[in-house]
N, C-alpha and C positions, 0 to 999 in steps of 0.2 A: 504494500500500500504506500502511496506517495504522500508526502507532506503537502499541505494546501497552501495556496497563495494567500498573502496577508490581506488581500482585498475581499476575501470570501469569509462568510460567517463560519467559524470552526464547527459548531454543532451541526449545521446543515450539510457541510461537506464531509463530516465524519459519517453522517447518516448515508450520504450518497456513496461513499467509499465502501461502507459495510454492506449496503444493499447490493452494490455491484458485485462484490465477491461472493455473496450468497447466490445471486442470479447466475453467475458464470460457473458455479459449481466448486469454487475454491473451498467454500464451507457449505456442504450439502446438508439437507435436512437430517437431523439427528446428530450432526457433528457439534463439537464444542469450540466456542471461541476462546482465544487466549485470555489470560487473566487481565485484570484492569491495568496493572502497571505495564505489562508488555504491550497491550493493545493501545493504551494512550501514547506510548512512545512511538509505536508504529504509525499512528495517525497524526502525531505531532500536536496533540491537544492535552489539556489538563484532565485530571481524573474527574473533577466535578462536571466538566463539559462532556466527558465520555458517559458518565452516569445519566446525564440529561438525555443524551442521544439514545442510549440503550433503553431507558424508560419509555421514550416515545416509540421506539421500534417494538417494544413489548406490547404497548397498547394497540399497535396496528396488526400484531399477530406474527411478526417476523421471527421473534425469539421468545424464549422463556428464561427469565432471570431466576436462578436458584441461589438465594443469598447465602453467602458463606461457603458456597461450593463453586458453581460454574454457570456459564450462560450457554444454553443449547439452542441451536437453530431449529425452528419449527418446520413442519411440512406446511408451507405458507398457503398452498392451495386448499388445505383442510382447515387451517387455523386462522387465516388472514381475513381482513375486512377490506373496506374501501381504500384504506391506507396502503394496502398491498397493491391494489390496482393502480394507484397513483405512482407507486414505486416502479411497477412494471412499465408504465407509460414513460416515466422520466428517465429511468436509469437502465432499463433492459436494452442491451445492444441488439437483441433479436427477439421479437415476440414469438410466443409459442405458436405452433401451426394451428391455423383456423381460429386464432384468437379473436380477430375482428369479426369473423362470421358468428362466433359465439356471442359476442357483444350485440350484434345486430339481431340475433335471435332473442336475446333478452329484451331489446327494444321492441321487437315485434309483439312480445307478450305484455309489455307495459304501456307503450305509447298510445295504443288505441283507447285505453281507459282514461288517461288524462286528457286526451283529445276530446273524447265524448263529454267528459265532465266540464271541460272549459267551454265547449260549444253550448252546453246547456246552461252554464252559470254566467258566462260573460261573452255572449255572442257579438256585442258591439266592439269590444276590445279586440277580439280575434278578427273580426271583419276589417277593422281599421288597419291592423297590421298586414293582413293578407292583401289589402288594396295596394300595398307597395310592391307587390310581386311583378306588376306590369312594367315597373321601372328598373328592375334589376339588370345590371350589366351581364351579358352572356359570357361570364368567365367563372372559372373554378373558385377563385377567391371570393367573388361576390355572392355566388350561390351558397358557398360554405358558410359565410357570415349570416346571410339571410336565413338559412335553414336552422342554424344554431339558435338564433334569436327567436325564430318561430316556435321551436320546441320549448325554449325558456318561457316564452309568453304563454304558451298553452299550459305548461306545468304550473306556472305561478298562478294561473287563473282556474286551476282545477280545485277540487274539494279537498285534496290531500297534499299538504305542504311538503311531505317527504319526497314526492316526485321531483321537486325542484332541487332538494338537497342531493339526491342521487345524480341528477344531471350535472350539478356543480362539480361533483367528483370527477366527471369526465371532460370538463371544459377544454383543457389544453389539448388532450388527445383527440377529442371529437373533431375539433376544427382542423387539426393536422390531417387526420384520416379523411375528413370531408373534402379537403382540397384534392386529395388523390382520387376519391370517388367521383367528384364533379369534373375531373379532367376529361371525361368522355362526354360526347354530345348526347349519347343515350341517357346517361344519368341526369344531365341538365334538363333535357326535354321531358323526361319522366316526372321529375320533380315540379317543373313548371306546369305540367298538366295536372298534377296532384293539387297544387295550390289553387288552380282554377276550379277543380272539382270540390275542394274543401270549402272555398268561399261560397259556392252555391248551396252547400248544406247548411252553412252558417246563416245565410240570408233566409233560407227556408225554415230555420230553427229546427233542424232535424239531426239531433245528436246520434240517433241510431245509424243514419246514413254516414255521418262523419266517422263513427267508429268502424263501420264496414269498409269504407274506402281507405281508411288509414291502415287497417290490417292488410289489405291487398297491397298498398304502397310499401309497407314494411317488408312484406314477403318479396316483392319485386326488387327492393333495394339489396336484399341478400344475393339474389341471382346476379344483379348488375355488379355488385362488389366482387363476387367470385370471378367473374369474367375480367374485371379490371385488374384484380390481383394477379391473375395468370399473365395478363399482358405485361404488367410491370415486372414480374418475375422473369419472363422471357427476355425483356429488354435488358434487365440487369445482368442476366446470364450471358447475353450476347456481348455486352460491353466488357464483362469480365474476361470472356474468351479472347476478345480483341486485344485487351491489355496484356494478356499472357503470351501473346505471340512475339 
Protein backbone atom coordinates (compact mmCIF):
# COMPACT_ATOMS: atom_id res chain seq x y z
CA UNK A 1 0.00 0.00 0.00
CA UNK A 2 1.28 3.41 -0.89
CA UNK A 3 1.41 6.48 1.31
CA UNK A 4 -1.04 9.22 0.39
CA UNK A 5 -0.43 12.68 -0.93
CA UNK A 6 -0.67 15.47 1.61
CA UNK A 7 -3.54 17.08 -0.32
CA UNK A 8 -5.93 14.20 0.37
CA UNK A 9 -7.81 13.41 3.57
CA UNK A 10 -5.97 10.56 5.33
CA UNK A 11 -9.10 8.71 6.49
CA UNK A 12 -10.74 8.79 3.05
CA UNK A 13 -7.63 7.56 1.31
CA UNK A 14 -6.96 4.91 3.91
CA UNK A 15 -10.46 3.62 3.21
CA UNK A 16 -9.81 3.70 -0.54
CA UNK A 17 -6.54 1.81 -0.13
CA UNK A 18 -8.07 -0.86 2.10
CA UNK A 19 -11.14 -1.39 -0.08
CA UNK A 20 -8.93 -1.62 -3.16
CA UNK A 21 -6.81 -4.41 -1.69
CA UNK A 22 -9.95 -6.23 -0.56
CA UNK A 23 -11.49 -6.00 -4.03
CA UNK A 24 -8.32 -7.08 -5.83
CA UNK A 25 -8.03 -10.15 -3.60
CA UNK A 26 -4.93 -9.13 -1.66
CA UNK A 27 -7.10 -9.61 1.42
CA UNK A 28 -9.86 -12.03 0.47
CA UNK A 29 -12.99 -12.76 2.54
CA UNK A 30 -12.04 -14.57 5.71
CA UNK A 31 -8.48 -13.25 5.78
CA UNK A 32 -7.09 -11.15 8.60
CA UNK A 33 -5.79 -7.60 8.26
CA UNK A 34 -2.43 -6.67 9.82
CA UNK A 35 -2.46 -5.25 13.35
CA UNK A 36 -3.07 -1.57 13.99
CA UNK A 37 0.58 -0.60 14.31
CA UNK A 38 1.66 -2.35 11.12
CA UNK A 39 -1.38 -1.23 9.14
CA UNK A 40 -1.11 2.42 10.19
CA UNK A 41 2.57 2.41 9.17
CA UNK A 42 1.77 0.85 5.80
CA UNK A 43 -0.91 3.46 5.17
CA UNK A 44 1.08 6.37 6.53
CA UNK A 45 -1.64 7.47 8.95
CA UNK A 46 -2.06 7.74 12.70
CA UNK A 47 -3.67 4.93 14.65
CA UNK A 48 -6.71 7.08 15.63
CA UNK A 49 -7.27 7.81 11.93
CA UNK A 50 -6.97 4.10 11.16
CA UNK A 51 -9.53 3.27 13.84
CA UNK A 52 -11.94 5.82 12.35
CA UNK A 53 -11.50 4.24 8.93
CA UNK A 54 -11.96 0.70 10.18
CA UNK A 55 -15.09 1.60 12.14
CA UNK A 56 -16.65 3.14 9.02
CA UNK A 57 -15.73 0.08 6.97
CA UNK A 58 -17.25 -2.17 9.62
CA UNK A 59 -20.53 -0.22 9.48
CA UNK A 60 -20.61 -0.71 5.70
CA UNK A 61 -20.01 -4.45 6.03
CA UNK A 62 -16.47 -4.76 4.63
CA UNK A 63 -14.85 -6.04 7.83
CA UNK A 64 -15.53 -7.26 11.35
CA UNK A 65 -13.42 -5.78 14.15
CA UNK A 66 -12.67 -8.23 16.95
CA UNK A 67 -11.39 -6.00 19.72
CA UNK A 68 -8.20 -7.20 21.35
CA UNK A 69 -7.77 -9.82 18.64
CA UNK A 70 -7.80 -9.05 14.92
CA UNK A 71 -9.87 -7.59 12.08
CA UNK A 72 -11.30 -10.05 9.58
CA UNK A 73 -12.42 -9.32 6.01
CA UNK A 74 -16.10 -10.14 5.48
CA UNK A 75 -17.79 -11.80 2.56
CA UNK A 76 -18.98 -8.37 1.47
CA UNK A 77 -21.58 -9.73 -0.97
CA UNK A 78 -23.22 -11.42 2.01
CA UNK A 79 -22.60 -8.90 4.79
CA UNK A 80 -22.36 -5.57 2.97
CA UNK A 81 -24.87 -2.77 2.44
CA UNK A 82 -25.13 0.28 0.20
CA UNK A 83 -21.70 1.36 1.44
CA UNK A 84 -20.22 -1.69 -0.26
CA UNK A 85 -21.97 -0.77 -3.50
CA UNK A 86 -20.45 2.69 -3.31
CA UNK A 87 -17.03 1.15 -2.72
CA UNK A 88 -17.44 -1.08 -5.75
CA UNK A 89 -18.43 1.91 -7.88
CA UNK A 90 -15.59 4.13 -6.69
CA UNK A 91 -12.66 1.80 -6.17
CA UNK A 92 -13.29 -1.41 -8.10
CA UNK A 93 -10.95 -1.58 -11.09
CA UNK A 94 -13.25 -4.07 -12.76
CA UNK A 95 -16.90 -4.61 -11.93
CA UNK A 96 -18.13 -8.19 -11.53
CA UNK A 97 -19.61 -9.79 -14.63
CA UNK A 98 -23.24 -8.77 -15.28
CA UNK A 99 -23.06 -6.25 -12.42
CA UNK A 100 -24.84 -3.46 -14.31
CA UNK A 101 -27.43 -5.90 -15.65
CA UNK A 102 -28.19 -6.99 -12.08
CA UNK A 103 -28.59 -3.34 -11.04
CA UNK A 104 -30.96 -2.74 -13.93
CA UNK A 105 -32.96 -5.80 -12.87
CA UNK A 106 -33.29 -4.26 -9.41
CA UNK A 107 -34.43 -1.01 -11.03
CA UNK A 108 -36.98 -2.93 -13.09
CA UNK A 109 -38.46 -4.32 -9.87
CA UNK A 110 -38.44 -0.98 -8.03
CA UNK A 111 -38.86 1.93 -10.47
CA UNK A 112 -42.39 1.10 -11.70
CA UNK A 113 -43.66 1.42 -8.13
CA UNK A 114 -42.21 4.84 -7.42
CA UNK A 115 -43.24 5.99 -10.89
CA UNK A 116 -46.81 4.87 -10.29
CA UNK A 117 -46.84 6.53 -6.88
CA UNK A 118 -45.40 9.81 -8.20
CA UNK A 119 -47.88 9.99 -11.08
CA UNK A 120 -50.69 9.40 -8.60
CA UNK A 121 -49.49 11.88 -5.98
CA UNK A 122 -47.81 14.68 -7.94
CA UNK A 123 -48.90 14.59 -11.59
CA UNK A 124 -48.30 18.31 -12.17
CA UNK A 125 -44.72 18.12 -10.91
CA UNK A 126 -43.97 15.13 -13.12
CA UNK A 127 -45.70 16.70 -16.13
CA UNK A 128 -43.70 19.91 -15.73
CA UNK A 129 -40.41 18.02 -15.63
CA UNK A 130 -41.26 15.79 -18.59
CA UNK A 131 -42.23 18.86 -20.61
CA UNK A 132 -38.51 19.58 -20.86
CA UNK A 133 -37.87 16.36 -22.75
CA UNK A 134 -38.64 18.05 -26.08
CA UNK A 135 -35.69 20.40 -25.59
CA UNK A 136 -33.03 17.84 -24.63
CA UNK A 137 -29.90 17.83 -26.76
CA UNK A 138 -29.57 14.54 -28.62
CA UNK A 139 -26.36 13.58 -26.81
CA UNK A 140 -25.40 10.89 -24.31
CA UNK A 141 -24.47 13.48 -21.69
CA UNK A 142 -27.74 15.40 -21.98
CA UNK A 143 -29.90 12.27 -21.90
CA UNK A 144 -27.95 10.84 -18.94
CA UNK A 145 -28.50 14.02 -16.95
CA UNK A 146 -32.18 14.32 -17.85
CA UNK A 147 -32.89 10.66 -17.10
CA UNK A 148 -31.14 10.82 -13.71
CA UNK A 149 -33.11 13.89 -12.65
CA UNK A 150 -36.34 12.33 -13.92
CA UNK A 151 -35.89 9.32 -11.65
CA UNK A 152 -34.90 11.62 -8.79
CA UNK A 153 -38.04 13.70 -9.34
CA UNK A 154 -40.21 10.60 -9.51
CA UNK A 155 -38.66 9.06 -6.39
CA UNK A 156 -38.88 12.29 -4.38
CA UNK A 157 -42.57 12.63 -5.24
CA UNK A 158 -43.50 9.04 -4.46
CA UNK A 159 -45.06 7.96 -1.17
CA UNK A 160 -41.88 6.25 0.06
CA UNK A 161 -38.85 8.47 0.87
CA UNK A 162 -36.56 5.43 0.91
CA UNK A 163 -36.67 5.25 -2.88
CA UNK A 164 -34.83 8.56 -3.06
CA UNK A 165 -32.22 7.46 -0.50
CA UNK A 166 -31.56 4.32 -2.54
CA UNK A 167 -31.13 6.36 -5.71
CA UNK A 168 -28.75 8.75 -3.97
CA UNK A 169 -26.49 5.80 -3.22
CA UNK A 170 -26.12 5.21 -6.97
CA UNK A 171 -25.78 8.83 -8.10
CA UNK A 172 -22.18 8.93 -9.35
CA UNK A 173 -22.22 5.43 -10.81
CA UNK A 174 -25.67 5.87 -12.41
CA UNK A 175 -24.60 8.87 -14.43
CA UNK A 176 -21.33 7.31 -15.57
CA UNK A 177 -23.06 4.16 -16.78
CA UNK A 178 -25.91 6.21 -18.27
CA UNK A 179 -23.49 8.05 -20.53
CA UNK A 180 -22.31 4.70 -21.88
CA UNK A 181 -25.90 3.48 -22.21
CA UNK A 182 -27.02 6.61 -24.08
CA UNK A 183 -24.05 6.45 -26.44
CA UNK A 184 -26.25 4.49 -28.86
CA UNK A 185 -29.06 6.00 -30.91
CA UNK A 186 -31.27 3.05 -29.99
CA UNK A 187 -31.05 3.91 -26.29
CA UNK A 188 -31.65 7.63 -26.86
CA UNK A 189 -34.63 7.02 -29.14
CA UNK A 190 -36.19 4.46 -26.80
CA UNK A 191 -35.99 6.80 -23.82
CA UNK A 192 -37.35 9.78 -25.74
CA UNK A 193 -40.28 7.60 -26.77
CA UNK A 194 -40.75 6.56 -23.14
CA UNK A 195 -40.83 10.16 -21.96
CA UNK A 196 -43.59 10.94 -24.49
CA UNK A 197 -45.59 7.87 -23.42
CA UNK A 198 -45.12 8.69 -19.76
CA UNK A 199 -46.29 12.28 -20.05
CA UNK A 200 -49.45 11.04 -21.76
CA UNK A 201 -50.22 8.80 -18.79
CA UNK A 202 -49.59 11.74 -16.46
CA UNK A 203 -51.93 14.03 -18.36
CA UNK A 204 -54.58 11.30 -18.25
CA UNK A 205 -53.94 10.78 -14.51
CA UNK A 206 -53.44 7.06 -15.16
CA UNK A 207 -50.91 5.62 -12.69
CA UNK A 208 -51.73 2.06 -13.77
CA UNK A 209 -50.63 2.84 -17.32
CA UNK A 210 -47.54 4.67 -16.02
CA UNK A 211 -46.49 1.60 -14.06
CA UNK A 212 -47.09 -0.69 -17.05
CA UNK A 213 -45.10 1.32 -19.59
CA UNK A 214 -42.34 1.87 -17.03
CA UNK A 215 -41.95 -1.84 -16.47
CA UNK A 216 -41.70 -2.40 -20.23
CA UNK A 217 -39.15 0.42 -20.49
CA UNK A 218 -37.02 -1.00 -17.69
CA UNK A 219 -37.04 -4.41 -19.37
CA UNK A 220 -36.08 -2.91 -22.72
CA UNK A 221 -33.24 -0.96 -21.09
CA UNK A 222 -31.68 -4.22 -19.89
CA UNK A 223 -31.65 -5.63 -23.44
CA UNK A 224 -30.22 -2.37 -24.82
CA UNK A 225 -27.53 -2.25 -22.12
CA UNK A 226 -26.46 -5.84 -22.82
CA UNK A 227 -26.02 -5.03 -26.52
CA UNK A 228 -24.15 -1.82 -25.69
CA UNK A 229 -21.92 -3.61 -23.21
CA UNK A 230 -20.97 -6.21 -25.83
CA UNK A 231 -20.15 -3.45 -28.31
CA UNK A 232 -17.90 -1.66 -25.84
CA UNK A 233 -16.22 -4.92 -24.87
CA UNK A 234 -15.50 -5.73 -28.52
CA UNK A 235 -14.14 -2.23 -29.09
CA UNK A 236 -11.91 -2.44 -26.02
CA UNK A 237 -10.60 -5.87 -27.01
CA UNK A 238 -9.90 -4.64 -30.55
CA UNK A 239 -7.92 -1.66 -29.22
CA UNK A 240 -6.01 -3.91 -26.83
CA UNK A 241 -5.12 -6.26 -29.67
CA UNK A 242 -3.86 -3.36 -31.79
CA UNK A 243 -1.76 -2.07 -28.92
CA UNK A 244 -0.07 -5.42 -28.41
CA UNK A 245 1.15 -5.71 -31.99
